[in-house]
C-alpha positions in Angstrom: -9.9 -14.3 21.3 -6.3 -13.6 20.4 -4.8 -11.1 18.3 -4.2 -13.4 15.2 -8.2 -14.1 15.3 -9.5 -10.5 15.8 -7.4 -9.8 12.7 -8.7 -12.5 10.9 -12.0 -11.3 11.5 -11.0 -7.5 10.5 -9.6 -8.8 7.0 -12.7 -11.2 6.0 -14.8 -8.1 6.7 -13.0 -5.8 4.8 -13.0 -8.5 1.9 -17.1 -8.5 2.5 -17.1 -4.8 2.0 -15.1 -4.8 -1.2 -18.1 -7.2 -2.5 -20.4 -4.9 -1.6 -18.7 -1.8 -3.1 -16.2 -3.2 -5.9 -16.0 0.4 -7.4 -13.5 0.8 -4.7 -11.1 -1.2 -6.2 -10.9 1.6 -8.8 -8.8 3.9 -6.3 -5.8 1.2 -6.7 -6.5 0.4 -10.3 -6.0 4.7 -11.1 -3.1 4.8 -8.4 -1.5 1.9 -10.3 -2.2 3.6 -14.0 -0.7 7.1 -12.9 2.3 5.4 -11.0 3.1 3.9 -14.5 3.0 7.0 -16.0 5.2 8.6 -13.3 7.8 5.4 -13.8 8.0 6.4 -17.5 8.2 10.2 -17.0 11.3 9.8 -14.7 12.7 6.4 -16.1 14.3 8.2 -18.7 16.1 11.1 -16.8 17.5 8.7 -14.1 18.7 6.1 -16.9 20.6 8.9 -18.5 22.0 10.2 -15.4 23.1 6.9 -14.1 24.6 6.4 -17.6 26.6 9.6 -17.2 27.9 8.9 -13.9 28.9 5.3 -14.5 32.6 6.1 -14.9 32.5 7.3 -11.5 31.0 4.3 -9.8 33.5 2.1 -11.3 36.4 1.2 -9.2 34.7 2.6 -5.9 34.0 0.1 -3.0 31.4 1.8 -1.8 29.0 3.8 -4.3 27.7 7.1 -3.6 24.5 8.2 -5.2 25.6 11.6 -7.4 23.6 14.6 -6.2 22.1 14.8 -9.7 20.6 10.9 -9.1 20.0 11.6 -5.8 17.4 14.9 -6.6 16.1 12.9 -9.4 15.3 10.2 -6.8 13.9 12.6 -4.3 11.5 14.2 -7.1 10.5 10.7 -8.2 9.8 9.6 -4.6 7.6 13.0 -3.7 5.7 12.3 -6.8 5.2 8.8 -6.5 3.9 8.9 -2.8 1.8 11.9 -3.7 0.0 9.8 -6.4 -0.6 6.6 -4.2 -1.3 8.3 -0.9 -4.0 10.7 -2.8 -5.6 7.7 -4.3 -5.4 5.8 -0.6 -7.2 8.6 1.0 -9.6 8.7 -1.5 -9.9 4.7 -0.8 -10.0 5.3 3.0 -12.7 7.8 2.5 -15.1 6.4 1.2 -14.2 3.1 3.1 -15.1 5.1 6.2 -18.5 6.1 4.9 -19.4 2.4 4.4 -18.4 1.6 7.9 -20.3 4.4 8.8 -23.4 3.1 7.1 -23.7 5.1 4.2 -23.0 4.7 0.4 -20.0 6.1 -1.0 -19.4 6.8 -4.4 -16.2 7.0 -6.3 -16.9 10.9 -7.0 -17.1 11.4 -3.2 -13.8 9.6 -2.7 -11.9 11.8 -4.8 -13.3 14.9 -3.5 -12.5 13.9 0.2 -9.0 13.3 -1.0 -8.6 16.3 -2.8 -9.9 18.2 -0.2 -7.2 16.8 2.0 -4.6 17.6 -0.8 -2.2 20.1 1.2 -1.8 17.5 4.1 -1.4 14.4 1.2 1.5 16.5 -0.1 2.9 17.5 2.8 2.9 13.7 4.0 4.1 12.6 0.8 7.3 15.1 1.4 7.9 13.5 4.4 8.1 10.0 3.1 9.8 11.1 0.4 12.4 12.2 2.5 12.3 9.4 4.8 12.4 7.1 1.7 15.7 8.9 -0.2 17.8 9.3 3.5 16.9 5.2 3.7 17.8 4.7 0.3 21.1 6.4 0.4 22.2 5.0 3.6 21.9 1.4 2.5 24.5 2.1 -0.2 26.8 3.3 1.9 26.5 0.4 4.7 27.6 -3.5 4.3 25.1 -6.4 4.6 24.5 -5.7 8.4 24.1 -1.9 8.1 21.4 -2.8 5.5 19.8 -5.3 7.7 19.6 -2.6 10.6 18.3 0.3 7.8 15.6 -2.2 6.6 14.6 -2.7 10.4 14.2 0.8 10.6 12.1 1.4 7.4 9.7 -1.6 8.5 9.5 0.1 11.9 8.5 3.7 9.6 5.9 1.6 7.6 4.1 0.1 10.7 4.3 3.1 12.4 2.5 5.1 9.6 0.1 2.4 8.9 -2.7 4.4 10.1 -1.8 8.0 8.4 -3.9 7.4 5.5 -7.1 6.7 7.3 -6.1 9.9 9.7 -5.8 12.0 6.9 -9.1 10.9 5.1 -11.0 11.4 8.8 -9.2 14.4 10.4 -8.5 18.1 8.7 -4.8 18.2 10.4 -1.5 18.8 9.2 1.0 15.7 7.9 3.5 16.0 10.9 0.4 15.6 13.3 -1.0 12.6 11.4 2.4 10.8 11.4 2.1 11.5 15.2 -1.6 10.4 15.5 -0.8 7.1 13.7 1.8 6.1 16.1 -0.1 7.1 19.2 -3.0 5.0 17.8 -0.6 2.0 17.1 0.1 1.8 20.7 -3.3 0.1 21.4 -3.3 -1.8 18.0 0.4 -3.2 17.0 -1.0 -6.8 17.2 -4.0 -5.8 14.8 -1.7 -4.2 12.6 1.0 -6.3 12.0 -0.7 -9.8 12.2 -3.2 -8.0 9.9 -0.8 -6.6 7.1 1.0 -10.0 7.0 -2.3 -12.1 6.9 -3.2 -10.1 3.8 0.2 -10.4 2.7 0.7 -14.2 3.0 -3.0 -14.6 1.5 -2.4 -12.3 -1.3 1.2 -14.7 -1.7 -0.7 -17.9 -1.7 -3.0 -16.8 -4.0 -0.6 -15.2 -6.1 1.5 -18.3 -6.3 -1.6 -20.6 -7.0 -2.6 -18.3 -10.0 0.8 -18.3 -11.6 0.8 -22.1 -11.0 -2.2 -22.6 -12.9 -1.3 -20.3 -15.6 1.6 -21.7 -16.1 0.1 -25.3 -16.5 -2.6 -24.0 -19.0 0.1 -22.4 -20.6 2.1 -25.6 -21.2 -1.1 -27.4 -22.0 -1.9 -24.5 -24.8 1.7 -25.0 -26.0 1.3 -28.8 -26.7 -1.2 -27.4 -28.9 0.7 -25.2 -31.0 -2.0 -22.6 -31.0 -0.5 -19.2 -30.8 -4.0 -17.7 -30.3 -4.8 -20.3 -27.2 -1.2 -19.2 -25.9 -1.7 -15.9 -26.0 -5.2 -15.8 -24.9 -3.8 -18.2 -21.5 -1.2 -15.5 -20.7 -3.9 -12.6 -20.9 -6.1 -14.0 -18.7 -3.1 -14.8 -16.2 -2.1 -11.5 -16.7 -5.4 -10.0 -16.2 -5.9 -12.0 -13.1 -2.9 -11.6 -11.4 -3.9 -7.9 -12.0 -6.9 -8.2 -10.3 -5.7 -9.8 -7.6 -3.3 -7.0 -6.8 -5.7 -4.4 -7.2 -8.1 -6.5 -4.6 -5.5 -7.3 -2.1 -4.4 -3.5 -2.1 -8.0 -2.2 -1.7 -8.3 -4.8 1.0 -5.2 -3.0 2.9 -6.8 0.2 2.6 -10.1 -1.0 3.8 -8.4 -2.7 6.7 -6.4 0.1 7.6 -9.7 2.3 7.8 -11.4 -0.3 10.2 -8.7 -0.5 12.1 -8.6 3.3 12.5 -12.6 3.3 13.2 -11.9 0.8 15.7 -9.5 2.6 17.7 -11.5 6.0 17.7 -15.1 4.6 18.8 -14.5 0.9 19.4 -16.7 0.1 16.7 -14.9 -0.8 13.5 -18.3 -0.1 11.6 -21.2 -1.7 9.2 -20.6 -4.8 7.9 -18.9 -6.8 10.7 -20.0 -9.3 13.2 -20.9 -7.0 16.0 -21.4 -9.9 18.6 -17.9 -11.5 17.7 -16.1 -7.9 17.5 -17.4 -7.2 21.1 -16.4 -10.2 22.6 -13.0 -10.0 20.6 -12.0 -6.5 20.8 -10.4 -4.7 23.7 -8.1 -1.9 23.8 -4.5 -2.5 24.7 -3.9 -1.1 28.5 
């Protein structure tokens, strides 16, 4: 069995775990709500700073990010990453408990993430630094430079894919977690890339179908000239997109936890077709 087939098996098993533990989707929900609060908190200061420096931008061929905007961007990245990583670590902790045969609770996931808070903040600091550097470099170079920097950003995302489950499972610092994720990547690069792409493609197809159906239903509702019906259809479409986004995000978290467990123990854990996986999974030499 090839890498795509084994990644597909992991994805299906991840979806089965979410069906068993629907409360796992509360973690990305809270992450999303907290992220909105962070965006709202930083939106006005950043807008005013950009407005103040607008005159400096005009006439420049290559825009240079003002120091204040760079500082605000860094703080924003740091807080945003800290929020997302915290809840993703809670999700990974709960998923690892389920994969090990336990019955995780929402509170246990939060407690596990809280116990790793120093490492989470340290990794958020690293991620924010990388994010600001990549963003500032993108604004300095042309199209080719942006493509190269985009590839570097993609490589960073792939190399750090397993940092969250590493933080959830091991009491180590952020730098060691990044190193550990990169080393684990050497044996699982195919499953990592294909699994991420597969979940993204499936999510994109489902999103497209949901939007298309919603537009058709909204058009039919508009033909009736019923405002209440149009609002109901629009609300149902938005809720459907939110639910799909939460499911896809949670499945990413479960997938990374299963992939991490496989690299550590050679067994992704409970909820998977053991016979299929034993014949499919082989460590890369």
